[in-house]
ZAKE-199010 format. One record per residue: x, y, z of N, C-alpha, C, CB in turn; residue number from 1; residue in one letter. Coordinates in nm, 3 decimals. Glycine has a CB too. Layout:
N
nxx;nyy;nzz;caxx;cayy;cazz;cxx;cyy;czz;cbxx;cbyy;cbzz;n;res
X;Y;Z;X;Y;Z;X;Y;Z;X;Y;Z;NUM;A $
...
//
This chain:
94
nxx;nyy;nzz;caxx;cayy;cazz;cxx;cyy;czz;cbxx;cbyy;cbzz;n;res
-0.313;1.029;3.403;-0.317;0.928;3.300;-0.300;0.996;3.164;-0.450;0.847;3.307;1;M $
-0.210;0.944;3.086;-0.188;0.996;2.951;-0.261;0.907;2.851;-0.036;1.003;2.917;2;E $
-0.325;0.971;2.754;-0.396;0.896;2.650;-0.326;0.914;2.517;-0.544;0.942;2.640;3;R $
-0.329;0.810;2.438;-0.270;0.814;2.305;-0.361;0.737;2.211;-0.125;0.754;2.304;4;A $
-0.472;0.800;2.165;-0.564;0.729;2.077;-0.496;0.692;1.945;-0.689;0.814;2.050;5;P $
-0.529;0.573;1.894;-0.469;0.527;1.769;-0.574;0.475;1.673;-0.367;0.418;1.797;6;T $
-0.542;0.487;1.546;-0.618;0.425;1.438;-0.517;0.344;1.359;-0.695;0.531;1.347;7;I $
-0.539;0.213;1.347;-0.446;0.125;1.275;-0.515;0.065;1.154;-0.393;0.013;1.367;8;S $
-0.441;0.060;1.044;-0.489;0.000;0.920;-0.390;-0.110;0.882;-0.504;0.107;0.805;9;I $
-0.440;-0.232;0.867;-0.356;-0.345;0.830;-0.388;-0.382;0.685;-0.379;-0.467;0.925;10;V $
-0.283;-0.402;0.605;-0.303;-0.436;0.464;-0.204;-0.543;0.420;-0.287;-0.311;0.376;11;T $
-0.247;-0.625;0.326;-0.156;-0.721;0.263;-0.098;-0.663;0.134;-0.229;-0.853;0.235;12;E $
-0.145;-0.547;0.093;-0.096;-0.479;-0.026;0.022;-0.390;0.014;-0.209;-0.394;-0.095;13;D $
0.141;-0.448;0.013;0.258;-0.375;0.059;0.290;-0.254;-0.028;0.378;-0.468;0.063;14;L $
0.247;-0.255;-0.155;0.266;-0.138;-0.241;0.188;-0.018;-0.189;0.225;-0.169;-0.385;15;D $
0.079;-0.042;-0.116;-0.001;0.067;-0.060;0.076;0.146;0.045;-0.129;0.012;0.001;16;A $
0.178;0.086;0.102;0.258;0.153;0.204;0.359;0.250;0.145;0.330;0.051;0.289;17;L $
0.380;0.245;0.013;0.483;0.328;-0.049;0.460;0.478;-0.033;0.492;0.296;-0.194;18;N $
0.336;0.521;-0.015;0.310;0.664;-0.002;0.333;0.715;0.141;0.167;0.695;-0.045;19;S $
0.369;0.626;0.232;0.396;0.664;0.370;0.544;0.645;0.399;0.310;0.582;0.470;20;F $
0.595;0.724;0.492;0.735;0.713;0.530;0.756;0.583;0.607;0.779;0.834;0.616;21;A $
0.867;0.515;0.584;0.899;0.396;0.660;0.947;0.439;0.798;1.006;0.309;0.588;22;T $
0.898;0.376;0.899;0.936;0.412;1.035;0.836;0.508;1.094;1.076;0.473;1.037;23;G $
0.881;0.633;1.118;0.797;0.733;1.185;0.789;0.861;1.102;0.851;0.764;1.325;24;Y $
0.676;0.929;1.111;0.658;1.061;1.049;0.552;1.134;1.130;0.616;1.049;0.898;25;A $
0.550;1.266;1.118;0.448;1.342;1.191;0.326;1.366;1.103;0.506;1.476;1.240;26;S $
0.211;1.381;1.167;0.089;1.420;1.095;0.095;1.571;1.084;-0.044;1.371;1.169;27;I $
0.111;1.623;0.963;0.137;1.765;0.945;0.015;1.854;0.962;0.195;1.788;0.812;28;S $
-0.104;1.805;0.933;-0.222;1.889;0.949;-0.326;1.817;1.034;-0.282;1.928;0.812;29;S $
-0.399;1.725;0.977;-0.498;1.649;1.054;-0.524;1.516;0.986;-0.628;1.729;1.070;30;S $
-0.590;1.429;1.057;-0.625;1.298;1.004;-0.771;1.273;1.035;-0.534;1.185;1.064;31;L $
-0.843;1.221;0.937;-0.983;1.183;0.958;-1.006;1.045;0.897;-1.081;1.288;0.896;32;A $
-1.071;0.958;0.973;-1.110;0.825;0.926;-1.262;0.822;0.921;-1.053;0.711;1.019;33;A $
-1.316;0.782;0.806;-1.461;0.780;0.786;-1.511;0.637;0.780;-1.499;0.855;0.657;34;Y $
-1.627;0.616;0.839;-1.693;0.486;0.838;-1.831;0.505;0.777;-1.702;0.425;0.981;35;F $
-1.856;0.434;0.667;-1.982;0.451;0.592;-2.099;0.382;0.659;-1.965;0.398;0.451;36;R $
-2.211;0.450;0.658;-2.333;0.393;0.711;-2.398;0.304;0.605;-2.431;0.505;0.757;37;K $
-2.460;0.197;0.650;-2.541;0.112;0.563;-2.687;0.127;0.602;-2.496;-0.038;0.573;38;R $
-2.774;0.122;0.503;-2.917;0.128;0.533;-2.968;-0.010;0.576;-2.997;0.180;0.410;39;D $
-3.095;-0.018;0.607;-3.152;-0.145;0.655;-3.141;-0.257;0.553;-3.297;-0.125;0.691;40;D $
-3.131;-0.223;0.424;-3.116;-0.323;0.319;-2.972;-0.364;0.294;-3.176;-0.273;0.193;41;G $
-2.877;-0.305;0.368;-2.737;-0.340;0.352;-2.661;-0.257;0.251;-2.727;-0.482;0.313;42;G $
-2.728;-0.162;0.187;-2.662;-0.075;0.088;-2.597;0.044;0.159;-2.764;-0.026;-0.019;43;E $
-2.486;0.094;0.101;-2.421;0.211;0.158;-2.507;0.335;0.136;-2.282;0.230;0.097;44;F $
-2.513;0.421;0.237;-2.580;0.550;0.226;-2.489;0.642;0.144;-2.612;0.612;0.369;45;V $
-2.545;0.734;0.066;-2.466;0.825;-0.020;-2.364;0.903;0.063;-2.559;0.922;-0.096;46;A $
-2.245;0.926;0.005;-2.136;0.996;0.074;-2.175;1.135;0.121;-2.017;1.005;-0.017;47;D $
-2.255;1.207;0.045;-2.288;1.346;0.076;-2.388;1.365;0.187;-2.338;1.412;-0.044;48;G $
-2.445;1.257;0.239;-2.541;1.271;0.348;-2.467;1.280;0.481;-2.641;1.151;0.350;49;T $
-2.523;1.348;0.575;-2.460;1.365;0.706;-2.496;1.253;0.802;-2.500;1.497;0.767;50;G $
-2.478;1.128;0.758;-2.517;1.014;0.840;-2.402;0.918;0.869;-2.628;0.939;0.773;51;E $
-2.282;0.955;0.832;-2.167;0.867;0.851;-2.096;0.901;0.983;-2.069;0.880;0.732;52;H $
-2.002;0.816;1.022;-1.925;0.837;1.144;-1.781;0.871;1.105;-1.929;0.711;1.236;53;V $
-1.723;0.968;1.175;-1.582;1.000;1.152;-1.509;1.012;1.286;-1.568;1.131;1.070;54;S $
-1.382;0.977;1.284;-1.292;0.997;1.396;-1.175;1.079;1.343;-1.244;0.860;1.459;55;F $
-1.128;1.175;1.422;-1.018;1.259;1.374;-0.933;1.310;1.490;-1.071;1.376;1.294;56;S $
-0.809;1.347;1.456;-0.725;1.422;1.547;-0.637;1.516;1.467;-0.639;1.328;1.635;57;F $
-0.595;1.625;1.533;-0.528;1.734;1.462;-0.377;1.717;1.453;-0.558;1.863;1.530;58;A $
-0.316;1.645;1.544;-0.171;1.631;1.542;-0.132;1.494;1.595;-0.103;1.743;1.626;59;A $
-0.016;1.447;1.554;0.029;1.318;1.604;0.138;1.259;1.518;-0.085;1.222;1.612;60;G $
0.150;1.127;1.525;0.256;1.054;1.455;0.198;0.943;1.369;0.357;0.995;1.555;61;M $
0.270;0.911;1.262;0.240;0.797;1.176;0.352;0.696;1.194;0.224;0.841;1.024;62;I $
0.316;0.572;1.218;0.414;0.464;1.229;0.379;0.360;1.122;0.414;0.400;1.372;63;T $
0.481;0.321;1.044;0.461;0.219;0.941;0.550;0.100;0.974;0.493;0.276;0.798;64;V $
0.489;-0.018;0.979;0.567;-0.138;1.004;0.528;-0.246;0.903;0.548;-0.188;1.148;65;S $
0.623;-0.333;0.872;0.600;-0.441;0.777;0.643;-0.571;0.842;0.677;-0.416;0.643;66;V $
0.557;-0.671;0.831;0.588;-0.806;0.877;0.580;-0.895;0.754;0.491;-0.854;0.991;67;D $
0.693;-0.918;0.691;0.694;-0.991;0.564;0.772;-1.120;0.578;0.754;-0.904;0.451;68;A $
0.703;-1.225;0.624;0.765;-1.357;0.632;0.800;-1.406;0.493;0.673;-1.457;0.703;69;G $
0.712;-1.377;0.398;0.737;-1.404;0.257;0.648;-1.310;0.178;0.710;-1.555;0.220;70;S $
0.670;-1.301;0.049;0.591;-1.211;-0.033;0.443;-1.249;-0.028;0.641;-1.212;-0.178;71;I $
0.413;-1.378;-0.022;0.274;-1.422;-0.022;0.201;-1.393;0.108;0.267;-1.570;-0.050;72;E $
0.273;-1.388;0.221;0.206;-1.373;0.349;0.240;-1.243;0.421;0.241;-1.488;0.437;73;T $
0.309;-1.153;0.357;0.348;-1.029;0.422;0.230;-0.936;0.445;0.453;-0.959;0.342;74;G $
0.241;-0.854;0.548;0.140;-0.752;0.572;0.206;-0.632;0.636;0.025;-0.807;0.661;75;Q $
0.145;-0.518;0.613;0.195;-0.394;0.670;0.088;-0.329;0.755;0.242;-0.299;0.561;76;G $
0.133;-0.251;0.852;0.041;-0.179;0.939;0.079;-0.032;0.941;0.043;-0.238;1.082;77;T $
-0.020;0.053;0.919;-0.003;0.197;0.932;-0.080;0.236;1.057;-0.055;0.276;0.803;78;I $
-0.010;0.293;1.155;-0.073;0.333;1.280;-0.064;0.484;1.294;-0.008;0.261;1.401;79;T $
-0.178;0.547;1.313;-0.187;0.691;1.335;-0.214;0.711;1.484;-0.299;0.757;1.245;80;F $
-0.128;0.784;1.552;-0.143;0.810;1.695;-0.159;0.960;1.714;-0.022;0.755;1.777;81;T $
-0.264;1.000;1.781;-0.291;1.142;1.801;-0.293;1.180;1.947;-0.420;1.180;1.737;82;G $
-0.323;1.307;1.971;-0.330;1.356;2.109;-0.472;1.356;2.161;-0.273;1.496;2.118;83;K $
-0.565;1.406;2.083;-0.705;1.413;2.126;-0.793;1.365;2.012;-0.744;1.558;2.169;84;A $
-0.866;1.259;2.035;-0.952;1.201;1.935;-1.091;1.262;1.945;-0.959;1.048;1.950;85;L $
-1.145;1.306;1.831;-1.282;1.357;1.829;-1.365;1.267;1.738;-1.286;1.506;1.781;86;T $
-1.494;1.262;1.766;-1.585;1.178;1.688;-1.706;1.258;1.643;-1.629;1.055;1.770;87;A $
-1.762;1.218;1.529;-1.883;1.278;1.480;-1.973;1.168;1.424;-1.853;1.386;1.373;88;S $
-2.100;1.174;1.456;-2.196;1.078;1.401;-2.281;1.141;1.291;-2.287;1.023;1.512;89;T $
-2.242;1.262;1.249;-2.316;1.333;1.143;-2.221;1.377;1.032;-2.391;1.457;1.202;90;T $
-2.121;1.295;1.004;-2.018;1.332;0.906;-2.064;1.306;0.763;-1.889;1.255;0.934;91;A $
-2.017;1.390;0.671;-2.030;1.363;0.528;-1.893;1.320;0.479;-2.083;1.489;0.448;92;T $
-1.889;1.228;0.384;-1.761;1.181;0.331;-1.724;1.268;0.211;-1.769;1.030;0.290;93;I $
-1.607;1.331;0.216;-1.567;1.423;0.107;-1.544;1.352;-0.025;-1.441;1.497;0.144;94;P $
//
């Protein structure tokens, strides 16, 4: 069985896609996605604490697609596909 873990980000801000290649590109070094922890009161925990969650992979591909029926309803998707996904529950956000 072959695995291809992915992280997808969907946005309606099509200008945000300008910094990514249209179509396909390779991940040249690594990719990390961070998820912020919230405390019991609903506030975000400080970035420098080791209480956040991160997912990362060292190599893979970036795919950018746009579905723009009209300017008002268009959205783009950036999909990062890697080879081996790693997770940490003690991450600090840089």
